[in-house]
SEFIDO-432161 format. One record per residue: residue number from 1; residue in three letters; x, y, z of N, C-alpha, C, O in turn. Coordinates in nm, 4 decimals, decimal comma, always signed. Example, Ala and Ser with C-alpha at 12.3 -4.5 7.8 and 13.67 -1.06 7.14 Angstrom:
! SEFIDO-432161
<r k="1" r="Ala" n_u="+1,3190" n_v="-0,5690" n_w="+0,7800" ca_u="+1,2300" ca_v="-0,4500" ca_w="+0,7800" c_u="+1,3200" c_v="-0,3300" c_w="+0,7800" o_u="+1,4236" o_v="-0,3319" o_w="+0,8465"/>
<r k="2" r="Ser" n_u="+1,2850" n_v="-0,2250" n_w="+0,7080" ca_u="+1,3670" ca_v="-0,1060" ca_w="+0,7140" c_u="+1,2900" c_v="+0,0030" c_w="+0,7870" o_u="+1,3409" o_v="+0,1138" o_w="+0,8039"/>
END
This chain:
! SEFIDO-432161
<r k="1" r="Met" n_u="+0,0824" n_v="-0,1179" n_w="+0,0000" ca_u="+0,0000" ca_v="+0,0000" ca_w="+0,0000" c_u="+0,0876" c_v="+0,1254" c_w="+0,0000" o_u="+0,0578" o_v="+0,2226" o_w="-0,0695"/>
<r k="2" r="Arg" n_u="+0,1952" n_v="+0,1228" n_w="+0,0777" ca_u="+0,2845" ca_v="+0,2390" ca_w="+0,0846" c_u="+0,3570" c_v="+0,2605" c_w="-0,0465" o_u="+0,3805" o_v="+0,3746" o_w="-0,0863"/>
<r k="3" r="Ile" n_u="+0,3931" n_v="+0,1512" n_w="-0,1150" ca_u="+0,4659" ca_v="+0,1624" ca_w="-0,2416" c_u="+0,3771" c_v="+0,2265" c_w="-0,3478" o_u="+0,4216" o_v="+0,3139" o_w="-0,4222"/>
<r k="4" r="Val" n_u="+0,2519" n_v="+0,1827" n_w="-0,3546" ca_u="+0,1577" ca_v="+0,2396" ca_w="-0,4517" c_u="+0,1345" c_v="+0,3874" c_w="-0,4222" o_u="+0,1296" o_v="+0,4688" o_w="-0,5144"/>
<r k="5" r="Gly" n_u="+0,1203" n_v="+0,4222" n_w="-0,2962" ca_u="+0,1020" ca_v="+0,5614" ca_w="-0,2568" c_u="+0,2205" c_v="+0,6479" c_w="-0,2956" o_u="+0,2032" o_v="+0,7576" o_w="-0,3488"/>
<r k="6" r="Ala" n_u="+0,3407" n_v="+0,5989" n_w="-0,2691" ca_u="+0,4605" ca_v="+0,6743" ca_w="-0,3046" c_u="+0,4718" c_v="+0,6898" c_w="-0,4564" o_u="+0,5115" o_v="+0,7956" o_w="-0,5051"/>
<r k="7" r="Leu" n_u="+0,4375" n_v="+0,5859" n_w="-0,5303" ca_u="+0,4416" ca_v="+0,5916" ca_w="-0,6766" c_u="+0,3420" c_v="+0,6949" c_w="-0,7298" o_u="+0,3739" o_v="+0,7698" o_w="-0,8221"/>
<r k="8" r="Leu" n_u="+0,2228" n_v="+0,6992" n_w="-0,6728" ca_u="+0,1229" ca_v="+0,7976" ca_w="-0,7142" c_u="+0,1687" c_v="+0,9403" c_w="-0,6835" o_u="+0,1461" o_v="+1,0313" o_w="-0,7633"/>
<r k="9" r="Val" n_u="+0,2319" n_v="+0,9596" n_w="-0,5697" ca_u="+0,2825" ca_v="+1,0931" ca_w="-0,5352" c_u="+0,3884" c_v="+1,1369" c_w="-0,6355" o_u="+0,3864" o_v="+1,2510" o_w="-0,6817"/>
<r k="10" r="Val" n_u="+0,4798" n_v="+1,0485" n_w="-0,6692" ca_u="+0,5863" ca_v="+1,0822" ca_w="-0,7648" c_u="+0,5271" c_v="+1,1115" c_w="-0,9027" o_u="+0,5663" o_v="+1,2087" o_w="-0,9672"/>
<r k="11" r="Leu" n_u="+0,4332" n_v="+1,0286" n_w="-0,9485" ca_u="+0,3720" ca_v="+1,0508" ca_w="-1,0797" c_u="+0,2922" c_v="+1,1813" c_w="-1,0823" o_u="+0,2969" o_v="+1,2546" o_w="-1,1811"/>
<r k="12" r="Gly" n_u="+0,2199" n_v="+1,2105" n_w="-0,9757" ca_u="+0,1441" ca_v="+1,3350" ca_w="-0,9694" c_u="+0,2335" c_v="+1,4580" c_w="-0,9710" o_u="+0,2030" o_v="+1,5563" o_w="-1,0385"/>
<r k="13" r="Leu" n_u="+0,3434" n_v="+1,4531" n_w="-0,8974" ca_u="+0,4374" ca_v="+1,5652" ca_w="-0,8969" c_u="+0,5044" c_v="+1,5830" c_w="-1,0334" o_u="+0,5256" o_v="+1,6955" o_w="-1,0784"/>
<r k="14" r="Ala" n_u="+0,5374" n_v="+1,4716" n_w="-1,0987" ca_u="+0,5971" ca_v="+1,4794" ca_w="-1,2318" c_u="+0,4984" c_v="+1,5409" c_w="-1,3310" o_u="+0,5372" o_v="+1,6212" o_w="-1,4159"/>
<r k="15" r="Ala" n_u="+0,3711" n_v="+1,5033" n_w="-1,3202" ca_u="+0,2695" ca_v="+1,5603" ca_w="-1,4090" c_u="+0,2527" c_v="+1,7098" c_w="-1,3833" o_u="+0,2297" o_v="+1,7863" o_w="-1,4769"/>
<r k="16" r="Leu" n_u="+0,2640" n_v="+1,7522" n_w="-1,2571" ca_u="+0,2566" ca_v="+1,8956" ca_w="-1,2265" c_u="+0,3758" c_v="+1,9714" c_w="-1,2842" o_u="+0,3605" o_v="+2,0821" o_w="-1,3359"/>
<r k="17" r="Leu" n_u="+0,4936" n_v="+1,9121" n_w="-1,2753" ca_u="+0,6141" ca_v="+1,9788" ca_w="-1,3250" c_u="+0,6160" c_v="+1,9891" c_w="-1,4764" o_u="+0,6463" o_v="+2,0952" o_w="-1,5310"/>
<r k="18" r="Phe" n_u="+0,5840" n_v="+1,8797" n_w="-1,5449" ca_u="+0,5966" ca_v="+1,8754" ca_w="-1,6901" c_u="+0,4683" c_v="+1,9126" c_w="-1,7633" o_u="+0,4739" o_v="+1,9425" o_w="-1,8826"/>
<r k="19" r="Gly" n_u="+0,3550" n_v="+1,9120" n_w="-1,6978" ca_u="+0,2302" ca_v="+1,9532" ca_w="-1,7594" c_u="+0,1673" c_v="+1,8511" c_w="-1,8516" o_u="+0,0644" o_v="+1,8795" o_w="-1,9129"/>
<r k="20" r="Gly" n_u="+0,2249" n_v="+1,7352" n_w="-1,8632" ca_u="+0,1678" ca_v="+1,6324" ca_w="-1,9493" c_u="+0,2740" c_v="+1,5358" c_w="-1,9987" o_u="+0,3870" o_v="+1,5338" o_w="-1,9501"/>
<r k="21" r="Ile" n_u="+0,2344" n_v="+1,4562" n_w="-2,0965" ca_u="+0,3230" ca_v="+1,3555" ca_w="-2,1530" c_u="+0,3462" c_v="+1,3904" c_w="-2,2995" o_u="+0,2508" o_v="+1,4053" o_w="-2,3758"/>
<r k="22" r="Ser" n_u="+0,4719" n_v="+1,4034" n_w="-2,3386" ca_u="+0,5023" ca_v="+1,4324" ca_w="-2,4785" c_u="+0,5595" c_v="+1,3080" c_w="-2,5451" o_u="+0,6273" o_v="+1,2264" o_w="-2,4828"/>
<r k="23" r="Tyr" n_u="+0,5296" n_v="+1,2969" n_w="-2,6736" ca_u="+0,5790" ca_v="+1,1835" ca_w="-2,7514" c_u="+0,5946" c_v="+1,2258" c_w="-2,8963" o_u="+0,5438" o_v="+1,3302" o_w="-2,9373"/>
<r k="24" r="Lys" n_u="+0,6652" n_v="+1,1439" n_w="-2,9740" ca_u="+0,6868" ca_v="+1,1722" ca_w="-3,1156" c_u="+0,6138" c_v="+1,0676" c_w="-3,1996" o_u="+0,6157" o_v="+0,9485" o_w="-3,1686"/>
<r k="25" r="Lys" n_u="+0,5505" n_v="+1,1139" n_w="-3,3049" ca_u="+0,4777" ca_v="+1,0247" ca_w="-3,3950" c_u="+0,5398" c_v="+1,0384" c_w="-3,5338" o_u="+0,5456" o_v="+1,1480" o_w="-3,5897"/>
<r k="26" r="Thr" n_u="+0,5861" n_v="+0,9261" n_w="-3,5887" ca_u="+0,6450" ca_v="+0,9254" ca_w="-3,7220" c_u="+0,5461" c_v="+0,8635" c_w="-3,8197" o_u="+0,4892" o_v="+0,7572" o_w="-3,7949"/>
<r k="27" r="Glu" n_u="+0,5271" n_v="+0,9337" n_w="-3,9325" ca_u="+0,4297" ca_v="+0,8886" ca_w="-4,0316" c_u="+0,4955" c_v="+0,8867" c_w="-4,1693" o_u="+0,5667" o_v="+0,9802" o_w="-4,2058"/>
<r k="28" r="Asn" n_u="+0,4718" n_v="+0,7820" n_w="-4,2441" ca_u="+0,5234" ca_v="+0,7692" ca_w="-4,3787" c_u="+0,4301" c_v="+0,8462" c_w="-4,4725" o_u="+0,3127" o_v="+0,8112" o_w="-4,4849"/>
<r k="29" r="Val" n_u="+0,4817" n_v="+0,9520" n_w="-4,5394" ca_u="+0,3967" ca_v="+1,0346" ca_w="-4,6247" c_u="+0,4096" c_v="+1,0010" c_w="-4,7725" o_u="+0,3156" o_v="+1,0223" o_w="-4,8490"/>
<r k="30" r="Ala" n_u="+0,5253" n_v="+0,9486" n_w="-4,8139" ca_u="+0,5435" ca_v="+0,9132" ca_w="-4,9555" c_u="+0,6522" c_v="+0,8077" c_w="-4,9674" o_u="+0,7431" o_v="+0,7989" o_w="-4,8848"/>
<r k="31" r="Gln" n_u="+0,6397" n_v="+0,7271" n_w="-5,0739" ca_u="+0,7413" ca_v="+0,6248" ca_w="-5,1000" c_u="+0,7566" c_v="+0,6108" c_w="-5,2507" o_u="+0,6600" o_v="+0,5854" o_w="-5,3226"/>
<r k="32" r="Phe" n_u="+0,8817" n_v="+0,6281" n_w="-5,2975" ca_u="+0,9146" ca_v="+0,6131" ca_w="-5,4384" c_u="+1,0242" c_v="+0,5084" c_w="-5,4489" o_u="+1,1422" o_v="+0,5400" o_w="-5,4334"/>
<r k="33" r="Gly" n_u="+0,9860" n_v="+0,3842" n_w="-5,4750" ca_u="+1,0823" ca_v="+0,2754" ca_w="-5,4788" c_u="+1,1432" c_v="+0,2545" c_w="-5,3418" o_u="+1,0723" o_v="+0,2265" o_w="-5,2451"/>
<r k="34" r="Asp" n_u="+1,2766" n_v="+0,2684" n_w="-5,3332" ca_u="+1,3456" ca_v="+0,2528" ca_w="-5,2052" c_u="+1,3504" c_v="+0,3825" c_w="-5,1253" o_u="+1,3915" o_v="+0,3822" o_w="-5,0092"/>
<r k="35" r="Phe" n_u="+1,3093" n_v="+0,4917" n_w="-5,1853" ca_u="+1,3137" ca_v="+0,6226" ca_w="-5,1184" c_u="+1,1837" c_v="+0,6447" c_w="-5,0417" o_u="+1,0745" o_v="+0,6362" o_w="-5,0979"/>
<r k="36" r="Lys" n_u="+1,1975" n_v="+0,6732" n_w="-4,9116" ca_u="+1,0809" ca_v="+0,6973" ca_w="-4,8269" c_u="+1,0892" c_v="+0,8366" c_w="-4,7666" o_u="+1,1969" o_v="+0,8836" o_w="-4,7302"/>
<r k="37" r="Met" n_u="+0,9743" n_v="+0,9015" n_w="-4,7566" ca_u="+0,9662" ca_v="+1,0320" ca_w="-4,6915" c_u="+0,8822" c_v="+1,0169" c_w="-4,5655" o_u="+0,7659" o_v="+0,9771" o_w="-4,5712"/>
<r k="38" r="Asn" n_u="+0,9423" n_v="+1,0489" n_w="-4,4529" ca_u="+0,8738" ca_v="+1,0396" ca_w="-4,3243" c_u="+0,8605" c_v="+1,1780" c_w="-4,2620" o_u="+0,9440" o_v="+1,2659" o_w="-4,2832"/>
<r k="39" r="Val" n_u="+0,7545" n_v="+1,1950" n_w="-4,1853" ca_u="+0,7327" ca_v="+1,3174" ca_w="-4,1099" c_u="+0,7251" c_v="+1,2780" c_w="-3,9625" o_u="+0,6490" o_v="+1,1887" o_w="-3,9251"/>
<r k="40" r="Thr" n_u="+0,8039" n_v="+1,3448" n_w="-3,8800" ca_u="+0,8004" ca_v="+1,3206" ca_w="-3,7360" c_u="+0,7350" c_v="+1,4410" c_w="-3,6694" o_u="+0,7797" o_v="+1,5547" o_w="-3,6847"/>
<r k="41" r="Glu" n_u="+0,6301" n_v="+1,4139" n_w="-3,5967" ca_u="+0,5540" ca_v="+1,5182" ca_w="-3,5291" c_u="+0,5680" c_v="+1,5011" c_w="-3,3784" o_u="+0,5576" o_v="+1,3899" o_w="-3,3265"/>
<r k="42" r="Lys" n_u="+0,5916" n_v="+1,6115" n_w="-3,3088" ca_u="+0,5973" ca_v="+1,6061" ca_w="-3,1627" c_u="+0,4586" c_v="+1,6410" c_w="-3,1104" o_u="+0,4036" o_v="+1,7464" o_w="-3,1424"/>
<r k="43" r="Lys" n_u="+0,4032" n_v="+1,5517" n_w="-3,0300" ca_u="+0,2703" ca_v="+1,5721" ca_w="-2,9743" c_u="+0,2773" c_v="+1,5685" c_w="-2,8233" o_u="+0,3713" o_v="+1,5139" o_w="-2,7655"/>
<r k="44" r="Gln" n_u="+0,1767" n_v="+1,6272" n_w="-2,7597" ca_u="+0,1725" ca_v="+1,6290" ca_w="-2,6137" c_u="+0,0293" c_v="+1,6073" c_w="-2,5664" o_u="-0,0656" o_v="+1,6667" o_w="-2,6177"/>
<r k="45" r="Val" n_u="+0,0172" n_v="+1,5199" n_w="-2,4668" ca_u="-0,1107" ca_v="+1,4975" ca_w="-2,4005" c_u="-0,1076" c_v="+1,5788" c_w="-2,2717" o_u="-0,0270" o_v="+1,5526" o_w="-2,1824"/>
<r k="46" r="Ala" n_u="-0,1957" n_v="+1,6773" n_w="-2,2630" ca_u="-0,1978" ca_v="+1,7652" ca_w="-2,1468" c_u="-0,2726" c_v="+1,6990" c_w="-2,0312" o_u="-0,3777" o_v="+1,6377" o_w="-2,0503"/>
<r k="47" r="Ile" n_u="-0,2167" n_v="+1,7124" n_w="-1,9117" ca_u="-0,2810" ca_v="+1,6623" ca_w="-1,7899" c_u="-0,3159" c_v="+1,7841" c_w="-1,7055" o_u="-0,2271" o_v="+1,8602" o_w="-1,6671"/>
<r k="48" r="Pro" n_u="-0,4443" n_v="+1,8033" n_w="-1,6762" ca_u="-0,4842" ca_v="+1,9207" ca_w="-1,5976" c_u="-0,4198" c_v="+1,9207" c_w="-1,4585" o_u="-0,4045" o_v="+1,8153" o_w="-1,3970"/>
<r k="49" r="Pro" n_u="-0,3823" n_v="+2,0390" n_w="-1,4096" ca_u="-0,3196" ca_v="+2,0473" ca_w="-1,2776" c_u="-0,4094" c_v="+1,9957" c_w="-1,1653" o_u="-0,3596" o_v="+1,9419" o_w="-1,0664"/>
<r k="50" r="Ile" n_u="-0,5399" n_v="+2,0112" n_w="-1,1791" ca_u="-0,6310" ca_v="+1,9624" ca_w="-1,0746" c_u="-0,6225" c_v="+1,8099" c_w="-1,0657" o_u="-0,6212" o_v="+1,7540" o_w="-0,9560"/>
<r k="51" r="Leu" n_u="-0,6169" n_v="+1,7433" n_w="-1,1802" ca_u="-0,6054" ca_v="+1,5975" ca_w="-1,1809" c_u="-0,4724" c_v="+1,5533" c_w="-1,1193" o_u="-0,4675" o_v="+1,4561" o_w="-1,0440"/>
<r k="52" r="Ser" n_u="-0,3652" n_v="+1,6250" n_w="-1,1517" ca_u="-0,2343" ca_v="+1,5932" ca_w="-1,0933" c_u="-0,2370" c_v="+1,6107" c_w="-0,9421" o_u="-0,1815" o_v="+1,5287" o_w="-0,8689"/>
<r k="53" r="Gly" n_u="-0,3005" n_v="+1,7162" n_w="-0,8955" ca_u="-0,3112" ca_v="+1,7397" ca_w="-0,7518" c_u="-0,3917" c_v="+1,6315" c_w="-0,6822" o_u="-0,3574" o_v="+1,5891" o_w="-0,5718"/>
<r k="54" r="Leu" n_u="-0,4991" n_v="+1,5866" n_w="-0,7466" ca_u="-0,5793" ca_v="+1,4779" ca_w="-0,6889" c_u="-0,4994" c_v="+1,3481" c_w="-0,6798" o_u="-0,5141" o_v="+1,2724" o_w="-0,5839"/>
<r k="55" r="Val" n_u="-0,4153" n_v="+1,3227" n_w="-0,7792" ca_u="-0,3307" ca_v="+1,2028" ca_w="-0,7763" c_u="-0,2303" c_v="+1,2120" c_w="-0,6619" o_u="-0,2047" o_v="+1,1127" o_w="-0,5937"/>
<r k="56" r="Val" n_u="-0,1734" n_v="+1,3302" n_w="-0,6405" ca_u="-0,0797" ca_v="+1,3492" ca_w="-0,5286" c_u="-0,1510" c_v="+1,3261" c_w="-0,3951" o_u="-0,0977" o_v="+1,2580" o_w="-0,3075"/>
<r k="57" r="Leu" n_u="-0,2718" n_v="+1,3828" n_w="-0,3793" ca_u="-0,3465" ca_v="+1,3644" ca_w="-0,2548" c_u="-0,3850" c_v="+1,2183" c_w="-0,2319" o_u="-0,3757" o_v="+1,1682" o_w="-0,1199"/>
<r k="58" r="Ala" n_u="-0,4277" n_v="+1,1509" n_w="-0,3370" ca_u="-0,4641" ca_v="+1,0095" ca_w="-0,3234" c_u="-0,3409" c_v="+0,9260" c_w="-0,2873" o_u="-0,3493" o_v="+0,8349" o_w="-0,2050"/>
<r k="59" r="Gly" n_u="-0,2279" n_v="+0,9571" n_w="-0,3484" ca_u="-0,1047" ca_v="+0,8861" ca_w="-0,3166" c_u="-0,0618" c_v="+0,9085" c_w="-0,1729" o_u="-0,0182" o_v="+0,8152" o_w="-0,1055"/>
<r k="60" r="Ala" n_u="-0,0738" n_v="+1,0321" n_w="-0,1258" ca_u="-0,0377" ca_v="+1,0617" ca_w="+0,0134" c_u="-0,1313" c_v="+0,9891" c_w="+0,1096" o_u="-0,0871" o_v="+0,9380" o_w="+0,2125"/>
<r k="61" r="Ala" n_u="-0,2601" n_v="+0,9844" n_w="+0,0765" ca_u="-0,3558" ca_v="+0,9134" ca_w="+0,1627" c_u="-0,3229" c_v="+0,7645" c_w="+0,1684" o_u="-0,3262" o_v="+0,7043" o_w="+0,2757"/>
<r k="62" r="Leu" n_u="-0,2913" n_v="+0,7049" n_w="+0,0537" ca_u="-0,2544" ca_v="+0,5627" ca_w="+0,0531" c_u="-0,1243" c_v="+0,5390" c_w="+0,1292" o_u="-0,1105" o_v="+0,4398" o_w="+0,2008"/>
<r k="63" r="Phe" n_u="-0,0296" n_v="+0,6303" n_w="+0,1131" ca_u="+0,0990" ca_v="+0,6142" ca_w="+0,1802" c_u="+0,0815" c_v="+0,6146" c_w="+0,3317" o_u="+0,1350" o_v="+0,5281" o_w="+0,4011"/>
<r k="64" r="Phe" n_u="+0,0067" n_v="+0,7120" n_w="+0,3826" ca_u="-0,0101" ca_v="+0,7218" ca_w="+0,5273" c_u="-0,1074" c_v="+0,6176" c_w="+0,5813" o_u="-0,0949" o_v="+0,5765" o_w="+0,6967"/>
<r k="65" r="Ala" n_u="-0,2034" n_v="+0,5742" n_w="+0,5012" ca_u="-0,2945" ca_v="+0,4682" ca_w="+0,5456" c_u="-0,2201" c_v="+0,3351" c_w="+0,5540" o_u="-0,2518" o_v="+0,2513" o_w="+0,6384"/>
<r k="66" r="Gly" n_u="-0,1224" n_v="+0,3158" n_w="+0,4675" ca_u="-0,0438" ca_v="+0,1922" ca_w="+0,4702" c_u="+0,0538" c_v="+0,1868" c_w="+0,5848" o_u="+0,0969" o_v="+0,0784" o_w="+0,6242"/>
<r k="67" r="Ser" n_u="+0,0904" n_v="+0,3032" n_w="+0,6403" ca_u="+0,1879" ca_v="+0,3034" ca_w="+0,7490" c_u="+0,1230" c_v="+0,2867" c_w="+0,8865" o_u="+0,1922" o_v="+0,2642" o_w="+0,9859"/>
<r k="68" r="Arg" n_u="-0,0088" n_v="+0,2976" n_w="+0,8920" ca_u="-0,0781" ca_v="+0,2808" ca_w="+1,0202" c_u="-0,0865" c_v="+0,1342" c_w="+1,0568" o_u="-0,1039" o_v="+0,0483" o_w="+0,9703"/>
<r k="69" r="Lys" n_u="-0,0740" n_v="+0,1059" n_w="+1,1860" ca_u="-0,0850" ca_v="-0,0316" ca_w="+1,2321" c_u="-0,2327" c_v="-0,0651" c_w="+1,2500" o_u="-0,3095" o_v="+0,0170" o_w="+1,3001"/>
<r k="70" r="Pro" n_u="-0,2723" n_v="-0,1849" n_w="+1,2093" ca_u="-0,4127" ca_v="-0,2225" ca_w="+1,2286" c_u="-0,4442" c_v="-0,2394" c_w="+1,3773" o_u="-0,3572" o_v="-0,2774" o_w="+1,4558"/>
<r k="71" r="Pro" n_u="-0,5689" n_v="-0,2109" n_w="+1,4156" ca_u="-0,6057" ca_v="-0,2258" ca_w="+1,5583" c_u="-0,5933" c_v="-0,3711" c_w="+1,6028" o_u="-0,6178" o_v="-0,4635" o_w="+1,5253"/>
<r k="72" r="Ala" n_u="-0,5555" n_v="-0,3893" n_w="+1,7267" ca_u="-0,5319" ca_v="-0,5257" ca_w="+1,7795" c_u="-0,6579" c_v="-0,5961" c_w="+1,8148" o_u="-0,6540" o_v="-0,7106" o_w="+1,8600"/>
END
């Protein structure tokens, strides 16, 4: 439980810092025999700051709930 909570906190903070996930998409636009023309586009998936904050809070709750000892 603590590991999952810590992982969620780290992912939420990373999403807050970077604002989303960026990736590159390569597409083949033309081909003439052995000659190929490719286009590489940089795209980004935006993650709203409110969602990132909720992930951080949920991770912190899981982290601290996992560290509590169960009642005897």
